[in-house]
C-alpha positions in Angstrom: 44.1 69.5 -63.7 44.9 69.8 -66.9 46.6 65.9 -67.3 42.8 64.5 -67.2 41.0 67.5 -68.6 40.8 65.8 -72.4 39.2 62.4 -71.8 40.5 58.8 -73.8 39.1 58.2 -77.2 37.7 54.6 -76.7 39.3 51.9 -79.0 37.4 49.7 -81.3 36.9 46.7 -78.6 35.9 48.7 -76.1 32.4 50.0 -78.0 29.3 48.0 -79.3 28.4 49.2 -83.0 25.7 46.9 -85.5 27.8 45.7 -88.3 25.0 47.7 -90.4 25.4 50.9 -88.8 29.7 51.2 -88.9 29.8 53.4 -91.8 27.0 55.7 -89.5 29.1 55.9 -86.7 32.8 56.5 -88.2 31.1 59.2 -89.5 29.3 60.8 -87.1 32.8 60.4 -84.9 34.5 62.0 -87.8 32.4 65.1 -87.9 32.7 65.6 -84.4 36.4 65.0 -84.7 36.2 68.0 -87.7 33.7 70.1 -85.7 36.6 69.5 -83.0 39.8 70.7 -85.0 37.5 73.6 -86.0 36.8 74.8 -82.6 40.5 74.6 -81.0 41.2 76.3 -84.6 39.1 79.4 -83.6 40.2 79.3 -79.9 43.5 78.7 -80.1 44.3 82.2 -80.7 42.7 83.6 -77.9 44.7 80.8 -75.6 47.7 82.1 -76.9 48.9 85.4 -74.8 51.4 87.6 -75.1 53.5 89.7 -72.1 51.9 92.7 -70.5 55.0 94.5 -70.0 58.4 93.7 -71.5 59.8 92.6 -68.1 61.6 89.1 -67.2 58.8 88.3 -64.7 55.7 89.7 -67.2 57.9 87.4 -70.0 58.5 84.3 -68.1 55.2 84.2 -67.2 54.2 84.3 -70.2 55.9 81.9 -71.8 55.2 79.7 -69.4 51.6 80.1 -70.0 51.6 79.7 -73.1 53.6 76.0 -72.9 51.3 74.7 -70.6 48.2 76.0 -72.3 48.9 76.4 -76.1 52.6 75.7 -77.5 54.0 72.9 -75.3 54.6 69.1 -75.8 52.5 68.5 -73.7 50.3 71.5 -74.0 46.8 71.5 -73.4 45.9 72.4 -77.2 48.8 69.4 -78.6 46.4 67.2 -76.3 43.2 67.9 -77.8 45.1 67.7 -81.4 45.6 64.2 -80.0 42.1 63.1 -79.1 41.1 64.6 -82.2 43.5 62.6 -84.2 42.3 59.7 -82.0 38.9 60.0 -83.2 39.6 60.1 -86.7 41.8 56.7 -86.3 38.9 55.3 -84.3 36.7 56.4 -87.4 39.2 54.9 -89.6 39.2 51.6 -87.8 35.3 51.4 -87.7 35.1 52.2 -91.6 37.8 48.9 -92.2 35.7 47.2 -90.2 32.4 47.9 -91.7 34.7 47.0 -95.4 35.9 43.3 -93.9 32.3 42.6 -92.3 30.8 43.7 -96.0 33.8 41.1 -97.2 32.9 38.6 -94.5 29.1 38.8 -95.5 30.1 38.2 -99.0 31.7 34.9 -98.4 29.1 33.3 -96.4 26.5 34.1 -98.5 28.7 32.8 -101.2 29.1 29.3 -99.2 25.7 29.1 -99.6 25.5 28.8 -103.4 22.9 30.1 -105.3 20.4 30.2 -102.1 19.4 33.8 -101.2 18.0 35.4 -97.9 14.3 35.4 -98.6 14.4 32.7 -100.6 12.2 29.5 -100.4 
């Protein structure tokens, strides 16, 4: 069934990433979104079909197919496009978390004055 064919993207609270790896994980997720987007664009041409004949049955069936698979609001292609968008949003949130973590680390370091890590 199509409703379960496209997985959900985990939320930022659902994954655990070491703070030092946030940007790397964000890049990997974004790269995967780009790859999936490229593949979808290539395959979308094949997903949409033309009616084999000009009769009512053929045109109605093909219209239903195209709406379900390629062009409709709840189509498989639209679900995959939403999945790609959500992957990109997750990558963006990870980049924001990395920025927040760097600021937080800087604030904590400033609170210790001129005593840096590794100093005696």
